[in-house]
N, C-alpha and C positions, 0 to 999 in steps of 0.2 A: 375111907377110900375116896369118897366124894370131896371131903375137906382137902385131902392131899392134892387132888386134881384141880380143885378151885384155886389152891395156893399156888400151884405151878402155873396155872393159866394167868394168875395175877402178876406173877413175876415176869412172865413173857410179855404181858401187855405193858407193864411199866418200862421194860427194856426197850420195846418198840417205840413207845411214846418219847422216851429220852433221846433215842436215835433220831427221831423226826425233828425234835427241837434243835438238836445239834446241826442237822442238815440245813435248817432255815436261819442260822445265825448270820449276821451281816458280814459281807466280805471285807477284806482289808482295803483301806482307801488308796486310790492310785497315787503315785508320786506327783508332787507339785510340778506344774508346767514351767518350762524355762522362761525367764523374764523376756519381754519383747525387746528386739534389737533397736538401738537408737536410730532415728531417721538419717539417711545419708545426706551429706551437704549437697547443695545444688551444683550442677556440673560446671557452672561458670564462676563458682566461688572457691578459690583454692584454700585448702586447709593449711595449717602451719607446717605440716610435713611436706607440702607440695611447693612451698615458697623457697626457691634456691637462695642460699645465703653463703657467705664466705665463712671462714673459720672464726672471724671476729664477730659474726652475727650480722654484719652489714649485708643487705640484699645485693645479689650479683645481677647487675643490669643486663649484661650479655646473656646470662642463662635465662633470665625472666623472659626476655624478648625471643630467644631461641625456642623456649618451651611454648610460648604463645603461638609461634609460627608466623609466616608471611612478613617477617621483618629482616630477611637475610641481608639485603643490601645495606640497610641502616646499621645493622650490627657490624658488618664488614667495615663501614666507614668509622664507626666508633673505635674499632680496634686499630685501623690504619692511622688514624689521626692521634691516637693516644687519649682520646676524650674519655673512654671508659675508665682508664686509670685515674684521670683527673677527677672524675665524678666520685670514684671510690674514696679518694682522699677527702673531697669536700664532705661527703656523708659521714666520714669518720672524725673530722676535725671541727665541723661547724654545727650549729643548731638551726640554721636557717632552712635547711632542706633543699630539695631539688624537684622541679617539675619538668617532665620530658614529653614532647609531642612527637610520637614515632610514626613516620609515614610508612604505609604498607608497600610491599614490593611492586605492586601494580602501578603505583603513583609515579615511579621513576621513568616509566615509558613516555611520560609527557615531555621529558627533556629531549632536546635534539640528539640524535644518535652521535655518540662519541663525546658528549659534553663532559662527563665525569673523567674520561681519560685525558682530556686536554686541559682540565683545570689544574692550577698549581696547588701544591700542598697547603699553602696558606689559605687559598680560597676554599678548599675542601674542609679545612678545620673550621673556618668561619661559617660555612654552610651547616655543619653539624652543630656548632655552638648556637646557631640561630634557632635551633629546635629545643633549646634548653633554657629554662627560666631559673635563675639562681635562688629560688625559694620554693617552699612547698605551698601548693594551691589545691585545696580540695574542690570538689564540684560546687559546693555551696558557697565557697569564697569567691568564685568567679563573679558573683552578683555585685560584689563591692570592689572588685579590682579596678584600679584607675589606669587610664591610658595616657601615653603609650606604655606598653609593657616592656620593661628592659629585659634583654636576653643576655646570655653569657657571651655573645659575640661582641658586646660593648655598648656604649651609650650613643644616643643620637637617633634621629628618625630613619636613617638608612639601615640600622641594625636593630630595629624594634618593630612591634606590631600592635594592633588594636584588638581588643576582645569585647564582644557584645553578647549579651544573654537575651534570648527570646524564648520565653517559656522554659522548656527543659533543654533547649538547644544552646550550645556554647559555640559562637562563631568567631573565627579568627581571620583577620585581614592584614596582609603585609604590604598592600599597594600593588602587588603582582599576583597574589594568591588569595582566594576567598574559599574557605573550607570550614568544617565543623568537626567537633569531637564526635567520633562515631562509636567509641567503646572505651571502657576503662580497663587497662591491662593489669595494673597493679596500683595499690594505694595503701599506705599506712600513715603514721603521723609525721613522716619525714620525707618519703619518696612517693611521687605520683607519676605514673606513666599512662598517657592517654593515646589512643589510636586516632590518626587523621588519615584521610584518604587522598590527600594531595600533599606535595612537597611544599614546605614554607619557603618561598623564594625571597631572599633579601634584596632590597634595592641596591645595596652596596656592591653586589656581585653581578647582578643581571641587568643593570642599567648603566649607561656611561657615567663616569665620574666627571662632573663639570667643575673646573677651577676658575676662580675669578680672574677676569682679564687684567693684565698689568696696566698700571697707570702710564699714559703716554709720556715718553721721554721728551724733555725740552731740547730741541736740536736747532742749531743756527741754520737759517736758510741759506743755501748756496745761491750766489748771484746767477740770474738767468743769463744764458748765452744769447748774445744778439745775433740775429740772422746775418748771414754772410754779406748780403747786400748792404746792410746798415754799417757793417765794419768797413766795407770798401769806401763808403761815402763819408766816413768820419774823417775830420782833418788830421793830418799827420804832423806831429810836433817835430820841428827840425832839431837835429842833434847839434850840440855845441862842438863844432870841429875847428879848433884853434889853428891847426896846421893849414887848413884850407884858407882861412882868412889871411894869414901871413903870405901864402903863395900869391893871393890876389893883389896884395899891396906891393909885393916885389915886382909883379908883372906890370903894374901901373908905373912904378918908378923907372923901370927899364924903358918903357914906352916914351916917357917924358925925356929921358936922356937921348934916345935916338932922334926924337924930333928936334931937340936942341942942336945936335951935331949937324943935321941936314940943313937947318936954318943958317948955321955959321958958314957952311960951305957956299951957300948962295950969296952971302954977304962979302966974301973975300974977292 
């Protein structure tokens, strides 16, 4: 009887011990944490998805400036003059690239009221082209850029400007405007758009055009008129009047005849 009780007690003890061991077994490992998200790009650095491009892959200048903001007037001039379409063609057909200096909206208030409205279409086109250099210039390349810098408006000092670099500052001088690049709006290996806070005024539009004076024509001097008193005192050349001379001869002959007749009467 005691053996049977002891055996039963042993079985209960073994069962309780096994249950305690099962209760203390390690729990299943938690699932792996999700991988950390990549850092977001800086606010001023557009990603590839943010860069407006045409269906051909060429950056859309109008959309870039519109997305950047505060370039409304310059965008309007690009469209009105057809310069945006011309630049699109240049970027698609050449490898030289394009550099644009885009003035902010606030800079146009420096012009006299009504200036843009009174400008001819030709002058508006030249003004827009004066803000475009027909080649790509990165910020580092301004260090070695030679002056004067040719613009899309043409050749010559009246449609070009000078660039100087002082430390990190890129300065632009047109002869009428002195300003600096204040921000980079867009850049790749073909197109660069820089913000300027003043309009680049070309001498060709905003200063009088001077033309060389013509050579003096060789003209014969007209004889000076003599004063009236001198004319009155000058001798008068008698005219050759033949009829008057014959009349005088006839009168003399008649006189001699008359004298002869009178003398004959006294002699009779």
